[in-house]
Phi, psi and omega in degrees: 000134177243146176237137182240123185267145162223187189290347183246357181165198185240127173275124180259134180266157170088035183249159171248153182216140176231125178280132178244122184251119177066178184296329181304315178284313190292306185295320178303313182289314181298310183296321179298316181287330174295318182292336179257006178298142182258327188231321192203142173227120175246129183230133169236136178203158177278319187228133159234122176257152180272063176238195185294334177283315176300321177292326176296318175297315180304312182293323179296317181286327176297316178299316180296311182297324182295335178260016172096005178283134175284122182237124177234124178243125175249120182238149176280134184289336177285312182289325183243082188244355190233026176289143181284159178302316182297319181298315181288319183300322179301318180290313182297320180296330180278351179107003176289132178263127184238133176245141173257130177269117174055060176292137179223155177288152173276152178241113183053042177080000182257140175288136186252347186266068187283321192259156180059057183272158167281102186251003181291150173230101188223141170226131174235126182249119174055022184055026183243328180215157183215151172245139172216147178170212184238011189267124175272172180265082181208151187292341181286002171266004178261132184297333184286358176276002173076225187292343179273356181291156180243143175269123188205171190214154172207172175226150171251124184233150172225157178119191183302333181297334181298327178298321178294317179295319180298315177301322180294318180291324176297326178294343179270000178286138178286166183299330181293330178269323189300324183293332183249011187265121177259103185295151174281163172273115184294141177283123185243010180292151182293143183232354182181200184246004184279137170266139184220150174227130173270122176242133180243157167240119176225190182254022180245258185264349188242049186288335183228016188299318181295314179297321180297322179294319174302311185297318178301315182291320180293323178297329181266000182294139179237343186234305184211148170228122176234124182235128173240111187217140186292314187235101189251098173208064192282182180291162179298320182292330175295312178299321179297321179292323175298314179298315182296322178296316179297322181295330181266012171100004176287136176282108184253121182234129175247133173244113188235179186287130171249340175235071190288147172284340175228099186305329180301326181294320179296322179297318178297315180302318184294340177293341179268348189300308187303313181301321181280318182299324181296338180262004177098005176292134178264129182237122175250135173257117184283126191249347188293318180202180178293130176274119179244002185289159176222073184230159177200157173220149180225130184054224189242013183225321189276134174216161171220143175221134180182203184258349190277120167286173177251064180219170183302324181297311182287320186281342186224352186230311188283162170274121186228164175211127176234148167259133173252128195230131172251100182202119184296322182294315178296316179303314182291321178300312180294321179299312180296320179296312182292325177298317177294319179301315181293320184287321189268332191226021184229159173242131183279132179283150179222154177299322181296318180293324181289334186282347187287115166062024181237076184295338183277352188297316184300309178295327179291323175298315178303311182293321183294321180292324176290325175298314181294325178299323188255002186297323177306320177288322179297319181302327180295344179282340180281139182301136175265083184281158172288165185287342181050053180283099185255121178288144176271115179247337181234153186292350182260012186290312184295314176298336183247041183298338181293343182270356185287148179244156179296144176243004180260149175288162177304323179295319178293322178302314182295326185292337181253000000 
């Protein structure tokens, strides 16, 4: 096994990778591996909905826990706020351990804990294989839901990189679990030829690691950059690297939302279009369904798949995790898929189209670029709260999240 260091982490050699497209690929594979787990299942996610996908996850983890597999699920209290008591009780009664990330009370029925969310989507099975990507446990990631379906991606990986992912998931255990948790020995034998790096964004030492990996790769790009991302309103320096790459002849293609689940996000993205289009960047708006993916490829080897959007929330506030992968086969697979997506289901943006009847665009572009320049400083104004990882022991915990108390020491709170 070889490890390659750079300023943001360690590249691990000898891994295998499988691209999973949409819920059809992802849920089938995840549920199958949970059902065949022998010792342990660790899951982190932003959303679990109580629909047929959430119920599928529930039954898979109950089956695993019933045969003695240790199952720990960490969910974000903002994303997963409305599970019923009965749904949770079935899992807890079977031995599934559930943690809530940062539970907060609702105010007049509205969720109040908007910022610094647990947005990671990770599964580790028996410390031998791992899933990472952007797919939540909800039925809207299935194509058969029609116009409400989301286009999204994940990867299944094996090899030395799993040890890094496993350590990261262990780091998300709350103090109530950490004291009694006996970690497995991660399997580190080589499984393929892919080099991989796990990059995280947290509120400690890794505040910009994911963005830095993008920037390093874009600066070195010589042929192509293709980015497909759900929420595109990145930092000023990110936009500058895209512009610089296009100026030196790199083919830069963005695939962004054309049927957004949040229209405001599309408006923000469009404020960057003119600046990029003038430099030769090609922008496609994906129209078939809502684009929820967070993937990119550069040249013919580098790819990334993960949970991080390219917007201020993901780049400066939320807890995120991406895999950066050097593998020609994955790069080519993703390239062909995105090329087809753009050709068959997208509309290309043009300067002429953007100029029609939008007199407010120029001042808004000016304001947005100044906002992006200063957002890192603005982000520092938001409270850096501790994770408040509270274990669910009784069936009434999720409905009564407002009664939960912090379990971290002041020092632990500051560290996150």
